[in-house]
C-alpha positions as CSV (number, residue, x, y, z in Angstrom):
1,M,-16.6,-18.5,32.9
2,V,-14.1,-17.1,30.4
3,R,-15.6,-15.8,27.2
4,S,-13.8,-16.4,24.0
5,F,-12.6,-13.4,21.9
6,Q,-14.9,-14.6,19.1
7,S,-17.9,-14.5,21.4
8,F,-16.9,-11.1,22.7
9,L,-16.5,-9.8,19.1
10,N,-19.9,-11.2,18.0
11,D,-21.5,-9.4,21.0
12,I,-19.8,-6.1,19.9
13,F,-20.9,-6.7,16.3
14,R,-24.5,-7.3,17.3
15,S,-24.6,-4.4,19.7
16,Y,-23.1,-1.7,17.4
17,H,-23.8,-3.1,13.9
18,A,-26.5,-0.6,12.9
19,E,-24.7,2.4,14.3
20,A,-21.4,1.2,12.7
21,V,-23.1,0.8,9.3
22,R,-24.4,4.4,9.5
23,F,-21.0,5.6,10.5
24,A,-19.3,3.7,7.6
25,A,-22.0,4.8,5.1
26,R,-21.1,8.4,5.9
27,L,-17.4,7.7,5.3
28,V,-17.7,5.7,2.1
29,G,-21.0,6.9,0.6
30,G,-23.9,4.5,0.8
31,R,-25.4,1.8,3.0
32,D,-24.3,-1.1,0.9
33,N,-20.7,0.0,1.0
34,G,-21.1,0.7,4.7
35,E,-22.3,-2.9,5.2
36,E,-19.2,-4.1,3.4
37,V,-16.9,-1.9,5.4
38,V,-18.4,-3.1,8.7
39,Q,-18.0,-6.7,7.6
40,D,-14.4,-6.0,6.6
41,A,-13.8,-4.5,10.0
42,W,-15.3,-7.5,11.8
43,V,-13.2,-9.9,9.7
44,S,-10.0,-8.0,10.4
45,L,-10.7,-8.0,14.1
46,A,-11.6,-11.7,14.0
47,V,-8.4,-12.6,12.1
48,R,-6.2,-10.5,14.4
49,G,-7.7,-12.1,17.6
50,G,-7.4,-10.6,21.0
51,A,-4.9,-11.5,23.7
52,T,-5.6,-8.4,25.8
53,P,-8.8,-7.3,27.4
54,I,-10.6,-4.4,25.6
55,E,-11.7,-1.6,27.8
56,H,-13.7,0.3,25.3
57,P,-15.4,-2.2,22.9
58,K,-17.4,0.4,21.0
59,T,-14.3,2.6,20.3
60,Y,-12.3,-0.6,19.4
61,F,-15.0,-1.6,16.9
62,F,-15.4,1.9,15.4
63,T,-11.7,2.4,15.0
64,A,-11.5,-0.9,13.1
65,T,-14.5,0.3,11.0
66,R,-12.8,3.6,10.2
67,N,-9.6,1.8,9.2
68,A,-11.7,-0.6,7.0
69,A,-13.3,2.5,5.4
70,I,-9.9,4.0,4.6
71,A,-8.8,0.7,3.0
72,F,-12.1,0.5,1.1
73,T,-11.8,4.0,-0.2
74,A,-8.2,3.5,-1.3
75,R,-9.3,0.3,-3.1
76,E,-12.1,2.1,-4.8
77,Q,-9.8,4.9,-6.0
78,R,-7.3,2.4,-7.4
79,E,-10.1,0.6,-9.3
80,W,-11.5,3.9,-10.7
81,S,-8.1,5.1,-11.8
82,R,-7.8,2.0,-14.0
83,R,-11.1,2.3,-15.8
84,V,-11.4,3.5,-19.4
85,D,-14.4,5.3,-21.0
86,F,-14.7,3.2,-24.1
87,D,-17.6,5.3,-25.5
88,A,-15.3,8.3,-25.8
89,L,-12.6,6.4,-27.8
90,T,-12.5,6.4,-31.6
91,E,-12.1,3.0,-33.4
92,S,-8.4,3.6,-33.8
93,E,-8.0,4.5,-30.1
94,L,-10.1,1.5,-29.1
95,A,-7.8,-0.8,-31.1
96,D,-4.8,0.8,-29.6
97,E,-6.4,0.5,-26.1
98,T,-7.3,-3.1,-26.7
99,L,-3.7,-3.9,-27.8
100,A,-2.3,-2.1,-24.8
101,R,-4.7,-4.0,-22.4
102,Y,-3.7,-7.3,-24.0
103,E,0.0,-6.5,-23.5
104,Q,-0.6,-5.4,-19.9
105,T,-2.5,-8.6,-19.3
106,R,0.4,-10.6,-20.8
107,Q,2.9,-8.8,-18.6
108,L,0.8,-9.3,-15.5
109,A,0.5,-13.0,-16.2
110,K,4.3,-13.2,-16.5
111,L,4.6,-11.2,-13.3
112,A,2.2,-13.6,-11.5
113,V,4.4,-16.6,-12.6
114,F,7.5,-14.8,-11.4
115,L,5.9,-14.0,-8.0
116,N,4.8,-17.6,-7.5
117,E,8.5,-18.5,-7.5
118,L,9.0,-16.4,-4.3
119,P,8.6,-17.5,-0.7
120,P,5.0,-16.9,0.4
121,A,5.9,-14.1,3.0
122,C,7.9,-12.3,0.4
123,R,5.2,-12.6,-2.2
124,K,2.5,-11.4,0.2
125,A,4.5,-8.4,1.3
126,F,5.1,-7.4,-2.3
127,I,1.5,-7.8,-3.4
128,M,0.2,-5.9,-0.3
129,N,2.6,-3.0,-1.1
130,K,2.5,-2.8,-4.9
131,F,-1.0,-3.9,-5.7
132,E,-3.0,-3.3,-2.6
133,G,-1.3,0.0,-1.7
134,Y,-0.4,-0.8,1.9
135,S,2.6,1.1,3.4
136,H,5.5,-0.9,4.9
137,P,4.4,-0.2,8.5
138,E,0.8,-1.4,7.7
139,I,2.2,-4.6,6.1
140,A,4.5,-5.2,9.1
141,S,1.6,-4.9,11.4
142,R,-0.7,-7.2,9.4
143,L,2.0,-9.8,8.8
144,G,3.5,-9.6,12.3
145,I,7.0,-8.9,11.1
146,S,9.3,-5.9,11.3
147,V,9.3,-3.0,8.9
148,S,12.8,-3.8,7.9
149,M,11.8,-7.3,7.0
150,V,8.9,-5.9,4.9
151,E,11.5,-3.7,3.1
152,K,13.7,-6.7,2.5
153,H,10.8,-8.8,1.1
154,V,9.7,-6.0,-1.3
155,V,13.3,-5.4,-2.5
156,R,13.9,-9.1,-3.0
157,A,10.7,-9.4,-5.0
158,L,11.5,-6.4,-7.1
159,L,15.0,-7.7,-7.9
160,H,13.6,-11.2,-8.7
161,C,11.0,-9.9,-11.0
162,R,13.3,-7.4,-12.7
163,A,15.9,-10.0,-13.4
164,L,13.3,-12.4,-14.8
165,M,11.7,-9.7,-16.9
166,R,15.0,-8.9,-18.5
167,V,15.6,-12.6,-19.3
168,H,12.1,-12.9,-20.8
169,A,12.0,-9.5,-22.5
170,G,11.9,-11.1,-25.9
171,D,8.9,-13.3,-25.2
């Protein structure tokens, strides 16, 4: 009887879950974050699927967990870099900060509208690169396209958004 990849992956998850969570917790700091990382790893493997047999399932799962921990840490760093300590701001600075946040939100809303005009693959590549921080080779691997196609998508999106931002600069 041939086992499905999903069944195989579920067996790996059950067999190594506790050990993988401890491993991930050491990498990202904390059991809760470790659980999230292991779940992210499982999802990425499930989405990717498996066409070839896996000789070392534990290594396979732990490599995916390490990659998920790297992505988790990068995401956390991006989030922390955007946070503001409002308690340390004066009223004037707070007003300036609020106005700046409003303008950023308005610009992001415009950008979202502009991005929705792009083909889905182009939009996805751009968002993965500029907002999620993935490199071109990582995007190519995740989307199943060449690195040069990722570059073309990102450039197309940049040019599209730049042109529309110029047109709507007075809004």
